[in-house]
C-alpha positions as CSV (number, residue, x, y, z in Angstrom):
1,M,112.7,3.5,-73.0
2,S,114.1,4.1,-76.5
3,S,114.1,1.1,-78.8
4,L,117.3,-0.3,-80.3
5,T,117.6,-1.6,-83.9
6,M,120.8,-3.6,-84.3
7,Y,122.0,-4.6,-87.7
8,C,124.3,-7.6,-87.7
9,I,126.5,-7.9,-90.8
10,D,127.4,-11.4,-91.8
11,L,128.9,-13.5,-94.7
12,F,127.2,-16.8,-93.9
13,N,123.6,-17.7,-94.7
14,D,123.5,-20.4,-91.9
15,D,123.9,-17.7,-89.2
16,Y,120.4,-16.3,-89.8
17,Q,118.6,-17.9,-86.9
18,K,121.4,-17.2,-84.5
19,I,121.2,-13.5,-85.4
20,K,117.4,-13.4,-85.2
21,S,117.6,-15.1,-81.7
22,L,119.5,-12.1,-80.5
23,G,116.8,-9.7,-81.7
24,Y,119.1,-8.3,-84.4
25,K,118.4,-7.7,-88.1
26,P,120.5,-10.0,-90.2
27,V,122.4,-8.3,-93.1
28,G,124.1,-10.4,-95.8
29,L,127.2,-9.0,-97.5
30,G,129.4,-10.3,-100.3
31,K,128.7,-12.6,-103.2
32,N,127.6,-15.6,-101.1
33,N,124.0,-16.9,-101.6
34,F,121.5,-15.7,-99.0
35,T,117.9,-16.7,-98.6
36,P,115.4,-13.9,-99.3
37,N,114.7,-13.0,-95.6
38,W,118.1,-11.4,-95.3
39,L,118.6,-7.7,-95.7
40,R,121.1,-7.1,-98.5
41,D,123.3,-4.3,-99.7
42,N,122.7,-5.0,-103.4
43,T,119.2,-3.5,-103.9
44,G,118.1,0.0,-104.6
45,D,120.8,2.7,-104.7
46,N,123.9,0.7,-103.8
47,I,127.7,0.1,-104.1
48,S,127.6,-3.6,-103.4
49,E,130.1,-4.3,-106.1
50,K,132.7,-2.5,-104.0
51,N,132.3,-4.8,-101.0
52,S,135.7,-6.5,-101.5
53,S,137.4,-3.2,-100.8
54,Y,134.8,-1.4,-98.7
55,G,133.8,-4.2,-96.4
56,E,130.8,-3.4,-94.2
57,L,130.7,0.2,-95.6
58,T,128.6,-1.1,-98.5
59,F,125.7,-1.7,-96.1
60,H,126.1,1.7,-94.5
61,Y,125.9,3.2,-97.9
62,W,122.7,1.2,-98.7
63,L,121.2,2.3,-95.3
64,W,122.0,5.9,-95.9
65,K,120.5,6.0,-99.4
66,N,117.5,3.7,-99.0
67,K,116.3,3.4,-95.5
68,L,117.7,6.0,-93.0
69,K,115.1,8.7,-93.6
70,E,112.3,6.2,-92.9
71,I,113.6,5.3,-89.4
72,D,112.0,7.1,-86.4
73,D,114.0,9.8,-84.7
74,D,113.6,8.2,-81.3
75,K,115.2,4.9,-82.2
76,W,118.8,3.9,-81.5
77,I,120.5,2.4,-84.6
78,G,123.5,0.2,-84.1
79,F,125.8,-2.1,-86.1
80,C,127.7,-5.2,-85.2
81,A,129.2,-8.1,-87.2
82,Y,129.3,-11.9,-87.0
83,R,132.7,-11.8,-85.2
84,R,132.3,-8.5,-83.3
85,F,129.5,-7.7,-80.8
86,W,128.6,-5.1,-78.2
87,G,128.7,-6.2,-74.6
88,Q,125.5,-5.8,-72.5
89,T,127.3,-3.7,-69.9
90,Q,130.2,-1.2,-69.9
91,D,132.4,-3.6,-67.9
92,N,131.5,-6.7,-69.8
93,F,134.4,-7.8,-72.1
94,T,133.5,-11.4,-72.6
95,I,130.6,-13.3,-74.2
96,K,129.6,-16.7,-72.9
97,Y,125.8,-16.6,-72.9
98,K,123.0,-14.8,-74.8
99,K,122.6,-12.4,-71.9
100,D,126.1,-11.0,-72.6
101,F,125.0,-9.6,-75.9
102,L,123.7,-6.0,-75.9
103,N,119.9,-6.1,-76.3
104,S,118.6,-3.0,-74.6
105,V,119.6,0.7,-74.2
106,P,121.5,1.4,-71.0
107,E,120.2,4.2,-68.8
108,N,123.4,6.3,-69.0
109,W,123.2,6.7,-72.8
110,N,122.4,10.3,-73.6
111,D,120.1,10.9,-76.6
112,E,122.8,13.0,-78.2
113,S,125.6,10.5,-77.7
114,V,127.3,8.2,-80.1
115,I,128.5,4.8,-78.8
116,L,131.9,3.7,-80.0
117,G,134.0,0.7,-79.2
118,Q,136.8,0.8,-76.7
119,E,140.1,2.0,-78.1
120,I,142.6,-0.3,-79.7
121,Y,146.3,0.6,-79.3
122,M,149.1,0.3,-81.9
123,D,151.5,-1.2,-79.3
124,G,153.2,-4.5,-78.9
125,W,155.2,-4.6,-82.2
126,T,158.1,-7.0,-82.2
127,P,161.4,-5.8,-83.7
128,M,161.0,-8.2,-86.6
129,K,157.5,-6.8,-87.4
130,I,158.8,-3.2,-87.3
131,I,161.6,-4.1,-89.7
132,K,159.3,-6.0,-92.0
133,H,156.5,-3.4,-92.2
134,G,157.8,-0.1,-91.0
135,L,161.3,0.1,-92.4
136,K,160.5,2.8,-95.0
137,S,158.9,5.0,-92.3
138,I,161.9,4.5,-90.0
139,I,164.4,5.3,-92.8
140,K,162.5,8.5,-93.5
141,N,162.2,9.3,-89.8
142,P,164.3,7.4,-87.3
143,K,162.1,8.6,-84.4
144,F,159.8,5.7,-85.1
145,L,162.5,3.4,-83.7
146,F,161.2,4.5,-80.3
147,K,157.8,3.1,-79.2
148,K,156.6,6.4,-77.8
149,N,156.7,7.9,-81.3
150,R,154.7,5.3,-83.2
151,N,151.5,7.0,-84.0
152,L,148.5,6.0,-86.1
153,K,150.2,7.4,-89.2
154,F,153.2,5.2,-88.7
155,H,151.0,2.2,-88.4
156,F,148.9,3.1,-91.5
157,D,152.0,3.8,-93.6
158,S,153.4,0.5,-92.5
159,F,150.4,-1.8,-93.2
160,H,148.4,0.0,-95.9
161,G,150.9,1.5,-98.3
162,Y,153.5,4.1,-97.5
163,G,152.3,7.6,-98.4
164,N,148.7,6.5,-99.1
165,L,147.4,8.2,-95.9
166,D,148.8,11.6,-96.9
167,K,147.2,11.2,-100.4
168,A,143.8,10.4,-98.8
169,I,144.0,13.3,-96.3
170,N,144.7,15.8,-99.1
171,L,141.3,14.8,-100.6
172,L,139.3,15.7,-97.4
173,E,137.2,18.8,-97.1
174,E,139.2,21.7,-95.6
175,N,137.3,21.6,-92.2
176,D,138.5,18.1,-91.6
177,K,141.8,17.9,-93.4
178,T,144.0,19.5,-90.8
179,D,142.2,18.0,-87.8
180,F,142.3,14.4,-89.2
181,K,146.0,14.8,-90.0
182,R,146.6,15.9,-86.5
183,F,144.5,13.0,-85.1
184,M,146.6,10.5,-87.1
185,E,149.9,12.1,-86.1
186,N,149.2,12.6,-82.4
187,R,147.3,9.4,-81.5
188,N,148.3,5.8,-81.3
189,S,144.8,4.4,-80.7
190,Y,141.4,4.5,-82.3
191,N,137.9,3.1,-81.5
192,R,137.8,-0.5,-82.6
193,G,135.5,-2.4,-84.9
194,N,134.4,0.2,-87.4
195,M,131.1,0.0,-85.5
196,F,128.9,2.6,-83.8
197,I,125.5,3.1,-82.2
198,C,123.6,6.4,-82.6
199,K,120.1,7.8,-82.0
200,S,120.5,11.0,-84.1
201,K,119.7,10.6,-87.8
202,K,121.1,14.1,-88.3
203,I,124.5,13.0,-87.0
204,M,124.5,9.8,-89.0
205,I,123.6,11.6,-92.3
206,A,126.3,14.2,-91.7
207,Y,128.8,11.4,-91.2
208,Y,127.8,9.5,-94.3
209,E,127.8,12.8,-96.3
210,S,131.4,13.3,-95.2
211,I,132.9,9.9,-95.6
212,F,131.4,8.5,-98.8
213,P,132.2,11.4,-101.1
214,W,135.7,11.4,-99.6
215,L,136.2,7.7,-100.3
216,E,134.9,8.2,-103.8
217,R,137.6,10.8,-104.4
218,C,140.1,8.4,-102.9
219,E,139.1,5.7,-105.5
220,K,140.3,7.9,-108.3
221,V,143.8,8.1,-106.7
222,F,144.0,4.4,-105.5
223,K,142.3,2.7,-108.5
224,N,145.5,1.4,-110.0
225,I,146.9,0.3,-106.6
226,N,143.7,-1.7,-105.9
227,N,143.7,-3.4,-109.3
228,S,147.3,-4.5,-109.1
229,S,147.6,-5.4,-105.4
230,N,147.2,-8.8,-103.8
231,D,148.0,-7.3,-100.4
232,Y,144.9,-7.3,-98.1
233,G,146.0,-4.2,-96.3
234,T,146.1,-2.2,-99.5
235,R,143.2,-3.8,-101.3
236,R,140.8,-2.9,-98.5
237,I,142.3,0.5,-97.9
238,Y,138.9,2.2,-97.9
239,A,137.7,0.1,-95.0
240,F,140.9,0.8,-93.1
241,L,140.6,4.5,-93.8
242,A,137.1,4.5,-92.5
243,E,138.1,2.8,-89.2
244,R,140.3,5.7,-88.4
245,Y,138.1,8.4,-89.8
246,M,135.0,7.1,-87.9
247,S,136.9,7.4,-84.6
248,Y,138.1,10.9,-85.5
249,W,134.8,12.2,-86.9
250,F,132.4,11.1,-84.1
251,N,134.8,12.3,-81.4
252,K,135.0,15.7,-83.1
253,Y,131.3,16.2,-83.9
254,S,129.4,14.4,-81.1
255,K,129.5,13.3,-77.5
256,V,131.1,9.8,-77.4
257,I,130.6,7.1,-74.9
258,T,132.9,4.1,-75.2
259,W,131.5,0.6,-74.9
260,P,133.0,-2.9,-75.1
261,V,133.3,-4.5,-78.5
262,I,133.9,-8.2,-78.0
263,F,135.3,-10.8,-80.4
264,Y,132.8,-13.7,-80.7
265,N,132.7,-15.8,-83.9
266,L,129.0,-16.5,-84.4
267,N,129.8,-18.8,-87.3
268,Q,131.8,-21.1,-85.1
269,N,129.8,-21.0,-81.9
270,N,126.3,-21.7,-80.7
271,I,124.4,-19.2,-78.6
272,D,123.3,-20.6,-75.2
């Protein structure tokens, strides 16, 4: 059976033993103090200083630049976070005990597959929320008044700066520009969690070689916005772009299996 290396991204030093008890590798992000036994994103070739706007992507960058080539090809590599974990089985959507956390590779995972979280849908908006966040999109195109027309683009424009998505898409390489635009305009869901599990270093490297140069180009366009904005949805625009792009990219270039991603706050709960 193939082995599984799960990196658990955290902001709190006190969670170290909880993560280790699951058999995961603790990864400390941000500016908080961590003891030396944590993996960090601020050594070697890194972009740790961008963590406030990139989120967990700063560790992905560190792994890509410093560690990925050393990892064996027959090993599954996965990512979770202190508030989001993979369920042990495909029909397990709650975590109560340690046995509910994913700790082994299921038999139905194909070596060429990528595991993504179940889809999250952009439904359930109240009229007040639509008016507050989506008014500009609705004025530009009244079709968004109707629930069936509210796609991922409408959601992104409403919560992460109107027009920013179009600016970002225009900076993509040609082989993804049209397809990602179509993905955002024709879908109202994406795979949740900005998390994946994969066995192919080739696929992972290709993904990192696509997303990080793109986000770097986006920084040149959004730099002034980030420096002046106190709005969380705009300040962390790179992490939010990555959530959608990850879902698009892996579904386009690999065979995807969806798996439960479960909310469980490790910092506030003990593991039985």
